[in-house]
Backbone bond lengths (Angstrom), bond angles and torsions (degrees), N, CA, C in turn:
res aa  C-N    CA-C-N  psi(-1)  N-CA   C-N-CA  omega(-1)  CA-C   N-CA-C  phi
1 M - - - 1.402 - - 1.553 109.18 -
2 D 1.272 115.48 134.13 1.477 118.75 177.57 1.565 110.69 -63.30
3 T 1.239 117.49 133.40 1.492 119.30 177.69 1.512 110.07 -85.66
4 L 1.333 115.06 114.04 1.463 119.36 178.02 1.500 106.83 -106.80
5 H 1.335 111.98 144.69 1.495 119.34 -179.35 1.491 108.38 -79.89
6 V 1.375 116.31 117.70 1.452 121.22 171.97 1.563 104.73 -102.70
7 P 1.348 115.35 123.80 1.518 116.29 178.45 1.498 112.88 -57.06
8 N 1.268 116.61 148.67 1.425 123.14 -178.13 1.498 113.62 -84.03
9 R 1.414 113.91 72.02 1.451 121.39 -179.96 1.537 107.18 -130.86
10 A 1.368 115.47 164.87 1.430 116.75 178.44 1.487 116.45 -83.91
11 L 1.363 117.55 -36.26 1.424 123.12 -175.96 1.521 112.22 -124.23
12 F 1.317 116.64 149.09 1.442 123.67 177.71 1.487 111.08 -135.46
13 K 1.362 117.20 145.07 1.449 121.21 172.54 1.496 109.33 -76.45
14 A 1.310 116.40 162.34 1.456 120.81 178.45 1.536 111.69 -61.73
15 A 1.311 117.08 -39.65 1.461 120.97 178.62 1.551 111.31 -61.53
16 E 1.375 115.95 -38.75 1.453 119.85 179.43 1.558 110.81 -68.76
17 V 1.332 117.03 -36.04 1.454 120.61 178.49 1.506 109.97 -63.23
18 C 1.348 113.79 -46.22 1.518 119.33 178.90 1.487 109.64 -62.43
19 E 1.318 121.85 -38.95 1.419 121.09 176.96 1.506 114.76 -67.05
20 I 1.349 115.38 -40.91 1.512 117.69 175.06 1.468 114.34 -61.16
21 A 1.291 114.51 -46.14 1.477 123.60 -176.43 1.546 115.08 -87.35
22 A 1.332 115.28 -3.12 1.491 119.74 179.44 1.518 110.55 55.20
23 L 1.383 116.36 51.09 1.392 124.75 178.32 1.527 112.50 -121.30
24 Q 1.320 114.87 158.02 1.434 119.46 170.10 1.449 110.35 -84.09
25 P 1.321 120.24 149.59 1.550 122.99 -176.94 1.488 110.55 -58.22
26 Y 1.309 119.17 -38.08 1.485 120.30 -177.17 1.599 109.16 -62.11
27 V 1.313 116.78 -36.51 1.439 120.35 -179.25 1.534 108.52 -67.96
28 L 1.221 118.74 -41.75 1.503 123.81 -178.84 1.510 107.76 -62.34
29 R 1.390 114.87 -43.11 1.483 116.84 -179.27 1.476 113.91 -68.91
30 S 1.378 116.01 -31.82 1.447 119.38 179.49 1.518 109.70 -71.37
31 W 1.363 117.68 -34.30 1.480 122.13 178.40 1.562 108.37 -70.25
32 E 1.307 117.70 -32.30 1.484 121.55 173.75 1.558 110.89 -54.26
33 A 1.342 113.31 -41.77 1.490 119.62 -176.52 1.520 108.95 -74.00
34 E 1.355 117.53 -33.46 1.482 121.49 -176.92 1.475 112.03 -78.97
35 F 1.360 116.66 -34.38 1.480 120.97 -173.57 1.503 107.03 -122.57
36 P 1.346 119.14 96.15 1.411 122.51 -176.60 1.522 113.86 -66.98
37 E 1.380 117.47 -17.64 1.400 119.73 179.69 1.531 112.25 -76.09
38 L 1.306 119.40 -5.61 1.448 123.08 172.18 1.590 102.80 -68.38
39 G 1.301 114.81 101.48 1.472 117.92 -171.43 1.581 114.90 -77.17
40 V 1.326 116.55 69.83 1.354 123.78 -179.22 1.531 108.23 -73.72
41 A 1.278 115.26 127.03 1.468 121.46 173.50 1.543 109.77 -111.53
42 R 1.251 118.46 129.32 1.425 119.12 179.25 1.543 109.97 -94.60
43 D 1.317 113.60 120.29 1.477 121.09 -179.47 1.551 105.81 -99.83
44 G 1.285 115.81 130.09 1.466 120.46 -173.33 1.494 114.33 -53.54
45 T 1.319 120.23 -34.12 1.440 119.85 -178.52 1.501 115.38 -105.82
46 R 1.324 117.82 -26.47 1.408 120.93 -174.61 1.572 113.86 -100.44
47 G 1.299 120.60 -8.26 1.419 121.00 -179.25 1.558 111.58 89.17
48 R 1.313 112.35 -150.16 1.477 117.54 -174.16 1.584 109.02 -78.44
49 V 1.353 114.34 134.87 1.504 119.79 177.86 1.464 110.64 -122.95
50 Y 1.332 118.11 138.50 1.443 122.15 177.05 1.508 112.87 -119.67
51 R 1.320 115.79 150.32 1.473 123.15 176.28 1.468 109.08 -83.91
52 R 1.319 119.94 169.13 1.448 126.07 -176.51 1.534 106.74 -64.04
53 A 1.349 115.67 -42.21 1.475 119.88 -179.44 1.512 110.88 -61.91
54 D 1.316 117.36 -32.50 1.484 121.15 179.99 1.591 108.99 -67.86
55 V 1.341 113.47 -42.22 1.422 117.84 177.62 1.535 114.29 -60.92
56 E 1.315 113.30 -41.89 1.455 120.05 177.22 1.560 108.62 -63.44
57 R 1.371 116.70 -40.30 1.527 119.56 -177.43 1.502 106.94 -67.78
58 V 1.348 118.58 -35.50 1.489 120.65 -177.78 1.587 106.39 -65.92
59 L 1.324 117.12 -42.46 1.414 120.98 179.64 1.496 111.20 -62.93
60 R 1.384 117.05 -35.73 1.470 120.70 -179.79 1.516 109.39 -71.42
61 I 1.332 118.69 -37.45 1.447 122.21 177.39 1.492 109.89 -63.78
62 K 1.273 118.80 -45.71 1.470 121.93 178.71 1.499 113.78 -61.84
63 H 1.379 117.31 -37.80 1.408 120.90 177.29 1.566 111.32 -65.28
64 L 1.389 115.74 -47.51 1.391 118.67 178.48 1.512 113.38 -63.47
65 L 1.279 119.47 -28.70 1.468 122.51 -179.01 1.472 111.37 -80.56
66 V 1.345 119.04 -48.07 1.449 122.92 -171.60 1.519 109.90 -86.18
67 V 1.384 121.89 -48.24 1.406 123.10 -172.17 1.556 110.85 -79.99
68 E 1.387 115.70 -49.66 1.458 117.04 -173.83 1.573 110.69 -93.76
69 G 1.308 120.08 -3.07 1.438 125.61 170.80 1.557 113.55 68.88
70 L 1.287 116.85 26.50 1.462 118.85 176.39 1.549 111.18 -77.85
71 T 1.400 110.62 156.64 1.419 114.39 173.09 1.519 113.21 -86.81
72 L 1.254 122.49 172.47 1.440 122.42 -179.33 1.498 111.23 -60.00
73 A 1.360 117.40 -38.14 1.440 121.79 177.97 1.528 108.41 -64.20
74 G 1.342 117.36 -46.84 1.458 123.63 179.58 1.495 109.28 -59.89
75 I 1.322 119.23 -41.13 1.454 121.36 179.82 1.549 111.89 -65.82
76 R 1.346 113.65 -37.65 1.502 117.08 177.73 1.502 110.92 -64.20
77 R 1.398 116.70 -44.83 1.481 118.21 175.95 1.495 114.74 -60.41
78 R 1.289 116.77 -42.29 1.502 121.62 -179.67 1.503 107.85 -64.45
79 M 1.306 121.71 -44.34 1.431 122.59 -176.37 1.588 110.54 -69.01
80 D 1.362 113.72 -34.45 1.477 115.30 176.88 1.522 111.20 -70.10
81 E 1.325 116.33 -33.13 1.438 119.67 175.23 1.519 114.13 -66.44
82 E 1.262 114.02 -39.39 1.483 121.28 178.30 1.548 111.55 -68.59
83 A 1.326 114.55 -31.82 1.479 118.44 -175.90 1.532 113.25 -88.75
84 A 1.367 116.16 -17.18 1.451 120.87 -179.91 1.521 113.15 -64.16
85 P 1.246 118.21 131.96 1.553 120.34 179.24 1.542 107.18 -71.24
86 A 1.296 114.60 150.47 1.443 118.98 174.36 1.543 110.63 -70.93
87 A 1.259 118.94 143.33 1.472 122.17 179.67 1.549 108.77 -63.11
88 V 1.328 116.66 137.72 1.450 122.16 -175.93 1.546 106.15 -100.09
89 D 1.339 112.59 123.53 1.465 116.34 176.16 1.574 111.53 -79.21
90 E 1.294 115.92 136.73 1.464 120.33 -178.33 1.509 113.16 -57.14
91 A 1.354 118.05 -41.01 1.418 125.48 179.86 1.565 109.84 -63.16
92 S 1.241 116.95 -43.53 1.441 117.92 -178.99 1.494 115.31 -73.35
93 L 1.294 114.82 -25.66 1.451 121.03 173.46 1.515 110.12 -73.14
94 A 1.299 118.43 -37.94 1.454 120.28 178.36 1.533 110.13 -67.19
95 A 1.312 117.25 -31.73 1.464 121.56 -177.14 1.570 107.38 -72.96
96 L 1.339 117.97 -29.44 1.460 121.68 175.80 1.509 113.81 -63.54
97 F 1.309 116.50 -40.23 1.434 121.06 -175.08 1.538 108.15 -92.43
98 D 1.331 113.02 118.73 1.446 118.27 172.92 1.486 110.04 -83.48
99 R 1.320 117.74 177.47 1.451 121.60 -178.01 1.475 112.62 -64.88
100 N 1.298 121.14 -33.72 1.431 126.67 179.36 1.534 109.80 -64.11
101 A 1.295 116.79 -45.05 1.449 120.25 177.70 1.482 112.76 -61.46
102 R 1.309 118.20 -40.41 1.433 122.72 179.99 1.533 110.18 -64.95
103 E 1.344 116.75 -36.57 1.489 119.87 178.53 1.514 111.05 -66.54
104 R 1.363 114.61 -41.07 1.447 119.63 178.64 1.469 111.65 -64.86
105 L 1.361 116.98 -41.12 1.477 118.61 175.11 1.463 114.38 -62.80
106 A 1.340 117.14 -38.02 1.465 121.43 177.79 1.575 111.06 -64.95
107 A 1.314 114.09 -37.55 1.550 117.20 175.56 1.403 111.10 -65.90
108 V 1.371 122.41 -42.60 1.430 124.49 -178.12 1.498 107.58 -65.72
109 R 1.409 119.37 -41.66 1.417 122.79 -178.84 1.499 110.44 -60.40
110 Q 1.341 118.48 -40.37 1.443 123.05 179.25 1.499 112.39 -68.92
111 G 1.296 117.88 -37.11 1.436 122.01 175.89 1.511 111.36 -64.16
112 L 1.323 113.25 -44.71 1.513 116.49 -179.58 1.526 110.32 -66.48
113 R 1.301 120.11 -35.34 1.491 121.75 173.75 1.485 110.25 -63.30
114 G 1.309 118.91 -40.02 1.465 121.38 176.65 1.509 110.67 -60.72
115 I 1.287 118.21 -43.46 1.458 118.93 178.80 1.499 111.79 -64.58
116 L 1.296 114.60 -39.88 1.490 121.44 179.34 1.558 107.06 -61.19
117 D 1.323 117.34 -42.39 1.455 120.97 -177.79 1.544 111.40 -63.53
118 L 1.392 113.43 -39.03 1.499 117.52 179.79 1.578 109.38 -68.72
119 L 1.302 115.50 -39.81 1.398 120.29 -176.67 1.552 112.30 -70.52
120 S 1.335 116.88 -37.23 1.447 120.76 -178.81 1.489 113.96 -86.66
121 D 1.353 118.65 -2.04 1.438 124.60 -178.05 1.487 113.57 63.89
122 R 1.317 118.91 30.77 1.431 124.51 176.54 1.524 109.49 -90.22
123 P 1.303 117.50 157.64 1.502 118.81 177.18 1.518 107.47 -66.81
124 P 1.347 118.07 148.11 1.427 120.90 -178.57 1.474 112.22 -57.05
125 A 1.420 116.66 142.66 1.446 118.81 177.76 1.509 111.95 -106.28
126 G 1.265 118.13 137.86 1.386 123.64 173.59 1.534 117.21 85.39
127 P 1.294 119.67 168.13 1.431 119.65 178.60 1.577 111.03 -74.03
128 G 1.326 111.81 151.30 1.465 119.39 177.27 1.468 113.27 82.39
129 S 1.359 117.32 4.09 1.430 119.83 -179.50 1.482 111.19 -99.03
130 G 1.326 120.43 16.30 1.469 125.13 -173.80 1.468 112.94 -79.35
131 N 1.290 118.71 21.72 1.516 117.53 179.90 1.487 111.69 -63.71
132 A 1.328 114.70 152.57 1.494 119.89 -179.51 1.512 110.02 -66.15
133 R 1.282 113.99 137.50 1.504 117.50 -178.27 1.507 106.99 -91.51
134 P 1.320 119.98 150.54 1.395 121.62 175.66 1.555 112.77 -64.67
135 Q 1.303 114.52 148.92 1.520 116.99 -175.94 1.556 109.94 -66.90
136 A 1.249 115.15 147.07 1.496 121.50 179.14 1.460 109.31 -73.25
137 V 1.313 115.67 145.74 1.465 122.32 178.07 1.504 106.29 -99.88
138 S 1.283 119.85 142.86 1.449 122.27 -179.34 1.532 111.09 -63.90
139 R 1.288 115.47 149.43 1.464 120.66 -178.61 1.540 109.97 -62.03
140 E 1.303 119.11 -38.48 1.454 120.74 179.07 1.528 109.47 -62.02
141 A 1.245 119.14 -43.68 1.517 120.01 -178.40 1.481 110.74 -63.35
142 V 1.333 117.16 -40.83 1.446 117.48 -179.77 1.514 109.18 -68.42
143 S 1.292 117.73 -46.84 1.489 119.25 -173.19 1.569 108.29 -63.85
144 T 1.321 117.17 -44.60 1.506 117.83 179.52 1.442 113.08 -68.10
145 A 1.363 117.38 -33.87 1.477 119.34 -179.76 1.543 110.31 -72.13
146 S 1.303 116.92 -37.99 1.449 118.75 -178.83 1.483 115.03 -73.55
147 R 1.367 118.12 -31.54 1.377 121.81 179.81 1.562 112.40 -92.79
148 G 1.239 117.09 -16.36 1.526 120.30 179.95 1.478 112.74 64.17
149 R 1.303 117.09 37.09 1.447 120.54 -179.01 1.478 115.73 -89.54
150 R 1.287 119.02 -22.79 1.459 123.87 175.69 1.492 112.00 -123.49
151 H 1.311 112.75 150.03 1.431 117.25 -179.40 1.581 106.96 -128.38
152 V 1.308 113.60 137.24 1.502 114.60 178.61 1.523 104.07 -105.68
153 S 1.323 115.86 120.11 1.484 120.81 177.95 1.522 109.57 -75.12
154 P 1.330 118.51 164.67 1.427 122.99 178.30 1.523 112.63 -53.52
155 G 1.302 118.46 -29.73 1.462 120.00 179.89 1.479 113.27 -80.60
156 G 1.330 118.43 -5.95 1.441 121.04 175.61 1.511 115.62 98.79
157 S 1.443 115.36 -3.37 1.498 116.32 -178.63 1.565 109.70 -86.90
158 R 1.242 113.89 146.12 1.442 119.34 -179.87 1.575 109.61 -93.79
159 R 1.331 113.11 146.69 1.449 117.17 173.55 1.504 107.02 -151.75
160 A 1.345 116.43 157.16 1.494 122.60 -177.45 1.518 104.75 -72.61
161 S 1.370 114.03 147.16 1.499 118.20 -178.61 1.511 111.36 -131.84
162 G 1.307 119.59 18.60 1.472 120.91 178.13 1.537 110.06 -74.78
163 P 1.292 118.42 174.34 1.413 121.05 -176.50 1.573 111.89 -66.72
164 Q 1.307 116.63 -34.79 1.476 119.26 176.15 1.540 110.91 -65.11
165 A 1.320 115.05 -42.95 1.491 118.91 -176.42 1.561 108.23 -65.46
166 K 1.302 117.11 -37.13 1.482 118.87 178.72 1.504 112.76 -65.85
167 A 1.320 114.34 -37.34 1.462 121.57 178.07 1.546 110.67 -65.11
168 V 1.313 117.08 -38.07 1.425 122.49 177.07 1.547 110.60 -67.30
169 R 1.338 117.62 -45.32 1.455 121.48 176.78 1.501 110.72 -59.32
170 R 1.290 120.09 -42.67 1.451 122.03 179.06 1.509 113.43 -62.76
171 K 1.377 117.25 -41.02 1.437 122.24 174.34 1.533 113.68 -61.54
172 S 1.346 115.14 -39.80 1.426 118.34 -177.30 1.542 109.53 -72.26
173 R 1.303 117.52 -36.95 1.507 121.87 174.97 1.465 111.03 -63.53
174 A 1.339 118.84 -36.97 1.481 121.01 178.21 1.491 115.36 -67.54
175 R 1.367 113.85 -32.34 1.474 118.07 176.41 1.493 113.33 -71.94
176 N 1.295 115.74 -29.41 1.586 119.92 -178.59 1.403 112.45 -78.33
């Protein structure tokens, strides 16, 4: 494959991609429809924008089409094969994890289960989970705090704080 120089930038305009790959804009747009992994982002004012990886993918598509003579379907299959991860054998995976790593994973799993227990309001599971729970907050305090319907002034008195209540207070101040 001919080595083309791709400028070291993060984003490219569609016209710049066409210039780098020596393509007509309609070809690039048709490849966008054929290859959804071409991460085109539409910017409201600047039009279509491509990442550097997208430009390299366009160059790879052009090479497979022109040099190797593949069809678009053949190119898609080839790119899927190249992107597919190799199958992981269970025995090789077990060899990668030593005993220490398994113990750390078990500790993380237990910690995550503890967090799940706290969030779901279940009784703690397992030994060592007997930590004191935070005190429950009354239902009224939660509902009024979440809706913002009541306001506690510094003196401790409650008053309504919705938009209608504020309008009523403004009118009463205007009368006084």
